[in-house]
C-alpha positions as CSV (number, residue, x, y, z in Angstrom):
1,X,-122.0,101.6,-30.0
2,X,-118.8,100.8,-28.2
3,X,-115.4,103.0,-28.4
4,X,-112.8,102.1,-30.5
5,X,-109.2,102.0,-29.8
6,X,-106.6,101.8,-32.4
7,X,-103.1,100.2,-31.9
8,X,-100.3,101.1,-34.9
9,X,-97.7,99.2,-36.4
10,X,-93.8,98.6,-35.5
11,X,-92.0,102.4,-35.7
12,X,-95.3,104.3,-36.1
13,X,-97.4,106.1,-33.7
14,X,-101.2,106.7,-33.0
15,X,-100.5,109.2,-35.9
16,X,-100.9,106.4,-38.3
17,X,-104.9,106.3,-37.5
18,X,-105.7,110.1,-37.8
19,X,-107.3,109.3,-41.1
20,X,-109.3,106.5,-39.2
21,X,-109.9,109.3,-36.2
22,X,-111.5,111.7,-38.5
23,X,-114.0,109.0,-40.1
24,X,-115.0,107.4,-37.0
25,X,-118.6,108.2,-35.8
26,X,-117.8,106.7,-32.6
27,X,-115.6,107.7,-29.5
28,X,-112.1,106.9,-30.5
29,X,-108.5,107.1,-29.8
30,X,-105.2,105.8,-30.9
31,X,-102.5,104.8,-28.2
32,X,-99.1,105.5,-28.6
33,X,-97.1,101.8,-27.5
34,X,-94.2,102.1,-25.7
35,X,-91.0,103.2,-27.8
36,X,-93.3,104.6,-30.2
37,X,-94.2,108.2,-30.8
38,X,-94.8,110.5,-27.5
39,X,-93.4,107.1,-25.9
40,X,-89.9,107.1,-27.9
41,X,-87.1,106.1,-25.1
42,X,-89.3,104.0,-23.1
43,X,-88.5,100.1,-23.4
44,X,-90.9,98.0,-25.5
45,X,-92.4,94.9,-23.7
46,X,-95.4,93.1,-24.4
47,X,-96.7,93.5,-21.1
48,X,-96.2,97.4,-21.0
49,X,-97.7,97.3,-24.5
50,X,-100.6,95.5,-23.7
51,X,-101.0,97.8,-20.6
52,X,-101.0,100.9,-22.4
53,X,-104.0,99.8,-24.8
54,X,-106.3,98.9,-21.8
55,X,-105.0,102.0,-19.3
56,X,-107.5,104.6,-20.2
57,X,-110.5,102.4,-21.1
58,X,-113.5,103.2,-19.1
59,X,-115.8,100.7,-20.6
60,X,-115.2,97.8,-22.6
61,X,-113.7,98.9,-26.1
62,X,-113.2,97.9,-29.9
63,X,-109.7,97.3,-30.0
64,X,-108.3,97.6,-33.5
65,X,-104.9,96.8,-34.3
66,X,-102.6,96.8,-37.5
67,X,-99.3,94.5,-38.1
68,X,-97.1,95.0,-35.0
69,X,-100.4,96.8,-33.3
70,X,-102.7,93.3,-33.9
71,X,-100.5,91.0,-31.8
72,X,-100.7,93.2,-29.3
73,X,-104.2,93.9,-29.5
74,X,-104.2,90.2,-29.0
75,X,-102.2,90.5,-26.0
76,X,-104.3,92.9,-24.3
77,X,-107.5,91.1,-25.0
78,X,-105.6,87.7,-23.6
79,X,-104.6,89.6,-20.7
80,X,-107.8,91.9,-19.9
81,X,-110.6,90.4,-21.9
82,X,-113.3,92.4,-19.5
83,X,-111.8,95.3,-21.2
84,X,-112.1,94.3,-25.0
85,X,-115.7,94.3,-26.3
86,X,-114.0,92.9,-29.7
87,X,-110.7,92.8,-31.7
88,X,-110.3,94.1,-35.3
89,X,-106.9,92.2,-36.5
90,X,-105.3,94.0,-39.4
91,X,-102.4,92.4,-41.2
92,X,-101.4,90.7,-38.1
93,X,-102.0,86.9,-39.1
94,X,-98.4,85.5,-39.3
95,X,-97.0,83.4,-36.3
96,X,-94.2,85.2,-34.9
97,X,-91.0,83.3,-35.0
98,X,-87.2,83.2,-36.7
99,X,-88.6,83.8,-40.0
100,X,-90.4,87.0,-38.9
101,X,-87.4,88.2,-36.3
102,X,-84.6,87.6,-38.8
103,X,-85.8,90.1,-41.5
104,X,-86.7,92.6,-38.7
105,X,-83.5,92.8,-37.2
106,X,-81.4,92.5,-40.6
107,X,-83.5,95.5,-41.4
108,X,-82.7,97.3,-38.2
109,X,-78.8,96.5,-38.8
110,X,-78.7,98.1,-42.3
111,X,-80.5,101.3,-41.4
112,X,-78.8,101.9,-38.6
113,X,-75.7,102.0,-40.5
114,X,-76.9,104.9,-42.3
115,X,-75.9,108.4,-41.4
116,X,-79.5,109.5,-40.5
117,X,-80.1,105.9,-39.3
118,X,-82.7,105.2,-42.3
119,X,-84.9,108.3,-41.8
120,X,-84.8,109.7,-44.9
121,X,-85.3,106.3,-46.7
122,X,-88.4,105.7,-44.2
123,X,-89.7,109.0,-45.1
124,X,-89.6,108.2,-48.8
125,X,-91.3,104.7,-48.1
126,X,-93.7,106.0,-46.4
127,X,-94.5,109.2,-49.1
128,X,-94.4,106.5,-51.7
129,X,-97.3,104.3,-50.2
130,X,-99.6,106.6,-48.0
131,X,-102.0,109.3,-49.0
132,X,-100.2,112.3,-48.9
133,X,-101.7,114.2,-45.9
134,X,-101.4,110.6,-44.0
135,X,-97.8,110.4,-45.0
136,X,-97.0,113.4,-43.2
137,X,-98.9,112.8,-40.1
138,X,-96.9,109.6,-39.9
139,X,-93.7,111.4,-40.4
140,X,-94.4,114.0,-37.8
141,X,-95.4,111.5,-35.2
142,X,-91.8,109.9,-35.9
143,X,-90.5,106.4,-37.1
144,X,-89.0,104.4,-34.3
145,X,-86.5,102.3,-36.2
146,X,-84.8,102.4,-33.0
147,X,-87.1,100.0,-31.3
148,X,-87.1,97.2,-33.3
149,X,-84.5,94.9,-31.2
150,X,-86.7,95.3,-28.0
151,X,-89.7,94.2,-30.3
152,X,-88.0,91.6,-32.0
153,X,-87.1,90.2,-28.4
154,X,-90.8,90.5,-26.9
155,X,-92.2,88.4,-29.4
156,X,-89.6,85.7,-29.9
157,X,-91.6,83.2,-27.8
158,X,-94.9,84.9,-27.9
159,X,-97.3,82.4,-28.2
160,X,-100.3,84.4,-30.3
161,X,-102.5,81.6,-30.8
162,X,-102.7,80.4,-27.4
163,X,-103.3,83.8,-26.3
164,X,-105.9,84.3,-29.0
165,X,-107.4,81.1,-27.7
166,X,-107.9,82.8,-24.1
167,X,-110.3,85.2,-25.3
168,X,-113.6,84.4,-25.4
169,X,-114.9,87.7,-27.6
170,X,-115.9,88.4,-31.5
171,X,-112.6,88.5,-33.5
172,X,-111.9,89.9,-37.0
173,X,-109.3,89.1,-38.9
174,X,-108.9,91.4,-41.7
175,X,-105.6,91.1,-44.2
176,X,-105.6,92.4,-47.8
177,X,-105.0,90.0,-50.2
178,X,-101.7,91.0,-51.5
179,X,-100.0,91.0,-47.8
180,X,-97.7,88.6,-46.8
181,X,-98.5,88.8,-43.4
182,X,-101.6,86.6,-44.2
183,X,-99.9,83.4,-44.7
184,X,-101.2,81.8,-41.5
185,X,-104.7,83.6,-41.4
186,X,-106.3,80.3,-41.2
187,X,-104.7,79.5,-38.2
188,X,-105.6,82.6,-36.8
189,X,-109.0,81.7,-37.4
190,X,-109.2,78.4,-35.8
191,X,-108.0,80.0,-32.8
192,X,-110.4,82.5,-32.7
193,X,-113.5,81.7,-30.1
194,X,-115.7,83.6,-32.4
195,X,-113.8,84.7,-35.2
196,X,-114.4,86.0,-39.1
197,X,-112.0,86.2,-41.7
198,X,-112.4,89.2,-44.2
199,X,-109.6,89.7,-46.9
200,X,-109.9,93.1,-49.0
201,X,-109.2,92.1,-52.7
202,X,-105.6,94.1,-54.4
203,X,-104.8,95.5,-50.8
204,X,-101.6,94.9,-49.2
205,X,-100.1,95.3,-46.4
206,X,-101.1,99.3,-45.2
207,X,-104.6,98.2,-45.8
208,X,-106.1,100.5,-42.9
209,X,-104.2,103.2,-44.4
210,X,-103.7,103.2,-48.1
211,X,-107.9,102.1,-47.9
212,X,-108.8,104.3,-45.5
213,X,-112.7,104.6,-46.4
214,X,-113.3,101.0,-46.9
215,X,-111.4,100.1,-43.6
216,X,-113.5,102.3,-41.5
217,X,-116.5,100.9,-42.6
218,X,-115.3,97.2,-41.9
219,X,-114.5,98.6,-38.2
220,X,-118.0,100.5,-38.0
221,X,-119.7,96.9,-39.5
222,X,-117.7,95.2,-36.3
223,X,-118.9,97.8,-33.8
224,X,-122.2,97.5,-35.0
225,X,-122.4,93.5,-34.3
226,X,-121.4,94.0,-30.5
227,X,-123.7,94.7,-27.7
228,X,-124.3,98.1,-27.0
229,X,-123.1,97.4,-23.4
230,X,-120.0,95.8,-24.5
231,X,-120.9,92.7,-22.7
232,X,-120.6,89.2,-24.4
């Protein structure tokens, strides 16, 4: 089967995928996007993020992205289709634009006004919604609140559906049924050359981390559906 590359959400790091890496029976790695994790301090741009996904791919991989990572995975597949055997896009089917950008910019301003720039609030949030071991891994990996403006700028004019249309490979759109980021899932599905839509009942935005075992099985099922060589 093909190797897996995991791409994390905004403010997080590759540590968000630690449970998936433990559960995976396939060769797997998780990237840190620019401005996140071990790359905090670097400027986040869409091109740099897409390059980070594919830079260590020796053979076509199944790229698995969550939230911000789903958008980046689409960008990577559009720019480097020869390195992406398939896409799993989790909780990322909301069209970028002002309705998505404005809440993130507002959250950034509010968090940065706090003495610790929202570090304590963010830690409490993740500890309240994630399994304890994974929550601590996420916190240890760093919470990059400062990157939000760069991410918002990068996606201000990102034509995600246009880029998705250029990718010829298979795409799995996986959403929690209670996730607000599934709003445009049908438009995303229509843009896929070879798409499948999966809704997981009673799951929210942190589906890959909160329902880790279930999500790992969905990823494995996707990998099993790909040619061993990763060719299309």
